[in-house]
C-alpha positions, 0 to 999 in steps of 0.5 A, a space after each residue: 746136812 748130816 743127821 747121824 749124830 742128831 739127838 732129836 726128831 719130829 713126832 707127827 701126831 696123826 689123830 686124836 685131840 692133837 691131830 696135825 701137831 708136831 713136837 721135837 722129841 729126843 731119841 732113846 739112848 739106844 738111838 731108837 724113836 720113843 715107843 710112846 709119848 705122854 704130852 701134858 697140858 695145863 688143864 690137868 690131863 695128858 695125852 698118850 700117843 703110841 708110835 705108828 708105822 710112818 717114818 721119814 728119812 733125810 735123803 743124805 742119811 737113812 740111819 735115823 728117821 727125821 720124823 715119826 708118826 704117832 697115833 692117839 691112845 688115851 687121855 689121862 686125867 690127873 
């Protein structure tokens, strides 16, 4: 499968309150993975995650990652 034109990747949340969850996330306009994710909940708060070092690539195309690790930073209450 050719992923060079893929516009999204999987964000793997490796710790914090959403540990073990994954979310589909769009690349920035530059084609880079997002440095931070803010994930809202229905309880009046959202979680902030920062990009970690772990990257996974499809063997057929190693120009863009198919999955990126994110680490928990903080909980923000609305």
